[in-house]
Residue, then its C-alpha position, 0 to 999 in steps of 0.5 A: m660456606i662464605l669466605e670473608q675478611k676476618p673480623g678484629p685484628a689481622q692475623h697472619f703467619r709464615p709457614d717456615e716459622a709456624i708449622g713445625a715438628a718436635l724431636d725429643g730425647t729417646t732411650r738407649g740406641g734411639v738416636n742412631r736408629i732414628l737419625t739415619r739418612s733414610n729416616v731423615t729424608a723421609m721425615k723431611r718429605a713431610g714439609l715441617r720445616p721449623l724444628s723444636y728440639r725437646l729436652r727429656t732430661e727435665l722430665g726425668i729429673e736428670a742433669w743434661h751433659w749437653n757436651p760429654r766434655g766438661s768439668w766437675s766442681d769436684p774433679t778429684h772425685r768426678q762429682g759435684y756440679w757439672t759444666s759442659s765445655a763451651e770450647l769447640g772440638k769434635p762435633i757432639e753426636l750424642s749426649w745423656g742425662y745423669r741421675l740425681p742421687r739427691r733426688g726426693d721424688t718417687g716418680d717422674q715423667a720420663n722413664n720413671d725408673d728411679y726412686s726417692r732418697l727420702t723413703d729408701g731406708n738408707r741413712a747414707t743417702f738424702w734429699k736436698s733442695n735446689p741450692y739456687l733457690d736459697p736466699i743467698a743465691l736468688r736475692d729476689g726479696m721473696e720467700h721460696p719455702q721448700w717442702l716434702v710430701v709423703r702420700f699413703e695408699k690409705p689413710h693412716p693415724i699419725d701422731t709422731a714424726v721422725i725426721d733424720w736431717g742432713s746438712p743444712f737442716a731446717r731451723r724453722y719448719e712445720v709438719q702438716y696434714w692434708l684435709g681434703a677429699n683428694e689431691d685435686d680438692s680445690a677446697g683442700r688445705w694443709i693444717t699444721f699438727p697441734n705440735g707441728r711447728v718448730i722454730a728452733g730446729i737443731g738438726g740430727t734425728a728429730q722425733l716430734t710428738l705432733a699431737d696428743r690424739p692421732v690425726t688420720t690422713t693420707h698426706v703429710r707435708v713438711l714445710l721448710e721455711h728457714a735453713s741453718a746454712l751449715a754445710p757438711r764438715g770439710s765442704t768448700d762449695w757454697r752450694d753445700r750450705a744452701g737449701f735443706a737436706v733430709r736423709e729419711v722421714s717416718f710418720g706414724l704412731r708412738r708406742g708405749d716404749g717411745s718407738v714409732e709404728d711407722a706408716v712409711v714403707h722404706a725401700p730403694s724402689r719406686t714401686r715399693q716405697t711410700f710415694a714422696h714428692v718434693s719442691s725441688t732437687d739439688p743438681w749435684h751428681r757423679a760420673i757414675d750416674r750417667d743414664l744410658d737409657l736417656e739419650q739426647a741427640g748431640i747439638d751438632r748432630i741436630f744441626a747437621s741432620g738437615l731436619g732444621f732445613d737451615l732455619p733457626i731452631m727452637l733450642p732447649t736448656g735445663l732449668l729445674y735440674d741444671t746449673p746456670e753455669n752449664v746453661e751459659a756454656e751451652l749458649r756460648y757453644i752455640a754462638r761459637r758454632q754460629v748455627k741458627v737459633s730462634r728461640i731458647e726454651l728454658g726448662e720443660e714441663p715444670d708444672g708436670q714436676y709439680a714445681s712451684a711456679a714462683d720457684y720456676g720464675a725465679l730460676y728463669l729470671d736469674m738464668v735470663d740475667r746471666l744469658r742475655g747478650i750471648l745469642p743476641n738474635a734469640t729470644f727466651g721463653g717457656p715454660s713448655l707447660q705440660s698443659a695450658f690447664t694445669d692447676t697447682w698441686m696441693q698448694p692452696e696458698a698459691p693461685r689456682s692456675w699454675d700459669g697464672w701463678l707464674a705470670r703473677y710472680l713475673q708481674q710482681r718482679h716487673r719482669l713479664a717482658d722477659f718472656g719473649f714467648v709463652s709455650f705449652e704442650f697440647y695433648p687434649f685426651d688421656d682417654i682415647c677410647g669411645d667416641i673419637s668423633a665427639k673428642l675431635i669436636q671437643e678438641s676445638a673448644l679445648l684449644e680455644n679455651a687454652w688460648s683464652r686461659l693464657q690471657q686470663d692468666g695474665w699473658p698479654v696478647g702481644v707475647p707470642r704463643i707457641i704449642s711446643e708439642y701436640g698430639f692426640s694424647a700423651y698415651s699411645g692408641r689406635a686413634e693416633a694411627e687412624m684418620p682422626s690423627a690427620l683430622l686432629m692435626g689439621d684442626i689444631v694447626g688451622r685453629w691455632l694459627s687462626l686464633g693468632g698463635s705463632a707456631a705449633y710443633l707436631f710431636g711424633y716426628p720419627p718412625n715408630a711402632p704401634a703400642n698401647q701404654h694406658l687403656p686396653c680399649a684404646g687399641y694399638g697405635n702411636m704418634m708417628l709420621f711413618l710406621a717403622d720396620r723392625a730396624g726402626q726405619a720408615r716403612q709406611p707413611m701414616p695419616s699425619f704424614f699426608a696431613s703434613r703434606l696437605l698443610t705445608q704443600a697445598w694449604a700453605q705455600p711453602g717458604h717464608g711468604r706471608h699468609d693472611v688468615l680469612a674467615a669462613v661462615f657456614e650457612g645452614s647446619n653442619q651439626g658442628d661436624v665441619t671446620a674450615y680455615p681459609v687463608r690468602r697465600p702470597d701467590g694470591r690464591i685462596s686456600v681453604l682447609l676443611v675438616n669433617r670430624s663426623s664418623s658417619r655424616s657426609h657434607q657437601i659444601g658450596l663455596y661462596s665469597k664476600l672478599q670483594s663485595p658485601t654480598a656473597a658470590r658463588v665461587f667458580g673454577p678453576v680450583t684444585i681440591f685434595n681429599y684425604g679420608p677413609q677412601q685413601y687410608t685404613w688401619i687394622d688393629k692387631g696389637e703390635d702387628s697393627h698396620p695400614t691395609r690401605d695407604r694412598p695419598p690424597d685424591e686430587q681433583h681439578i674443577a675447570t669451570g662451574p660452581v665449586t662444591i666440595e664433597l666431604p665424606p665422613f672423617t675426611m679432610a680436604e683442601s681447596g685452592g684457587s683464585v677466588p673473587 
C-alpha cells in the first residue's frame, strides 16, 4: 500500500465536528433509563463528541410539545394548534409526541400503532390536509395539490366512489386508478376514471358513478386540486378553512338499488382497515392526545447530560406535523438558554412519509423565513432523508428522485442557497442475512453512489453533506452485534470523510438489548455501543464501542485540529477485501485506518510512501499498530440471551525499527500511526 497526496481538491475534517453520534426519541420510560449517570459516562468514553438530537415524532405523525408548558389556540377546550412556551423556567426534562386526530395515514415509521380516519368507519372523525400548504398560507405561486390513496390487498373492480366530505371540501378534484405492475413501477401512471373529474363539487356526501364498466385496480387516488375555503360553522381560526377535509371514503360496485358494494374495509385499526395514505396532515390536536409511548429527552436535559461535550449540537425541529409558531418558539427558547447549537435540521424523513418534495420544500422555506436571525450562528438544513436513493412514491408526474425533486423546487424558487447543509440517513441493508462480507464490500459502492447522486440531483459540492444517522440496517440482527458492525463503522466514517463529507453520526448510542425485528435468518443483535443489563444500564462494550475508540482516539487526534485526507493506492490484488483511509494529523503523525472485509482471507500489507518523493519509499518504524478482530471479540446468538463470549479491547503493537508490515486477519480493522516520510 502506497501513501500519496490525495488527487483533486484538498479534503480535511475536524474530529469534534465530523465523527459523532445520534440520540433518538424512545418509548415510555426510555429517557430516564438511558440518561443515567453511569450510562452517560459509558457513552462518552466512545469519544464521539459531536451530537445529533433526533426527532421521532416526525416519523410517528405526531406533534412535538418540546416544552410541556405552552398554549392552545383553543384554550377553553385545551385543543387546536399548540405553541410551546419560549419563556425560561424549570428545565425541560421530558417531552412527548401528541397523536393527530385528523390523521389520514394507516401506517407510520415510529411505533406504528395508530390508524387512518379515512377508513375507520366513523363519520365523526375526518382527515384534513395541512393548512400551511394552502395557497392562503404559502403564496409561492405554485400548485400544491393534495391527495389521498387507498390500497386494496387484491385487485377489485371499481365503478363507484362515495366521498363523505368535511369542511373545507374540494370543489375541483379527480378520482383516479393506478395502472402499473406494482407501487414501484417506474412506468406506472394514474388514470382518471371516465367520469372521475369533478369541477364543481358541493361537499356533503358525494356518490360518483366513475365508469359505465368497472375498472379493476389495486389503488385509487383522489387528487384534490381546489378547495372551497369554507370553515365549519362557528370557526374563528383561519386554519379551519385552509386545506381539504374528508370524513370517509368508499370505492366499489354500484348495486341495482343504488347502494354500493364497498371494497374498502372500515375499522379503527391499522391491521384491519383498508390501507390509506395521504399527502399531508393537519397538526391540530388535543391535550388528551399525548402519546406516553413516544418520549423525547427534554431540550435542557440533552444539554445538561454532557453528551454534547459542551460543543454545538445539531438540533431538530418539527416540520410536516408541526406549526411555524411552535418551531419559532423552540429557537427563541434555545437563544434565551444560551446553549450551543451548530445546525438546525428542519423535519426528519419526509421521503419516508411519502410527502411531496415540493410540499416539504415550501414548508421549509416558509419556516426559514420566519426563523432567520433568531440563532445567528446556526445554519438551517435537512431533510434527513430516509435514504439518499428514495424515489417518489406513485407520483409519476414528479421527478423520479425525491431529493432531485426537492432541489428542483428550490431552484425554481431561486432558494437553493437556503439549505446550509443537506442530510440523509444511511442504512444500506434491509436484509442482513447471507454473505455479510459481500454486503460490507457492497456498502462502499453504495456510499459512493449516494455521494454522486446528491450531485446528480442538483446539490452543489459546496453544500455540506451530512449523514445524520448510520448503521448496518434499520432492522436489528446479529451482524450489528458482531465484528462486521465495527468494520462497517470504520468504512463509513473513513470513506465519507475521504469523499468530502462534513459529518457522520452513529445511530445506536445508548445501551440496548438483542432483538430480531425483521427476518429470522438475521439472528439477534442490535445497534449499540454497549449491551444493556435488565435495568437498561451499560454492561458490556460492543464492537462499535471499540471501533469508535479506534476512530476518535487513535486514527484521529482528539479535538478540533485539522486532519488532511491522504490517498492509499494498493499494488497487487487484495480481491477488493481491504480499504484504507490515511490522514495527516495535526501532530504530524500519519495515521492509516485499514478494514479487511473478508470473512476468510488474511492480508499482509507492506507500507510505502510517496508523500515526500515521486518514488515509493518503504516506511520504517517506529509505529504503533492497533488490531481489532475475532481474536478480540466473538458473539453467541442465543435469541434474547445473545451476548459476547470474548470481549477484549484492540491489540496494541509497537514496531520500533524495520519495515512496517500490517497483518490483517479476516474481519479485522487496524490503525497504524507514526512519522511517515
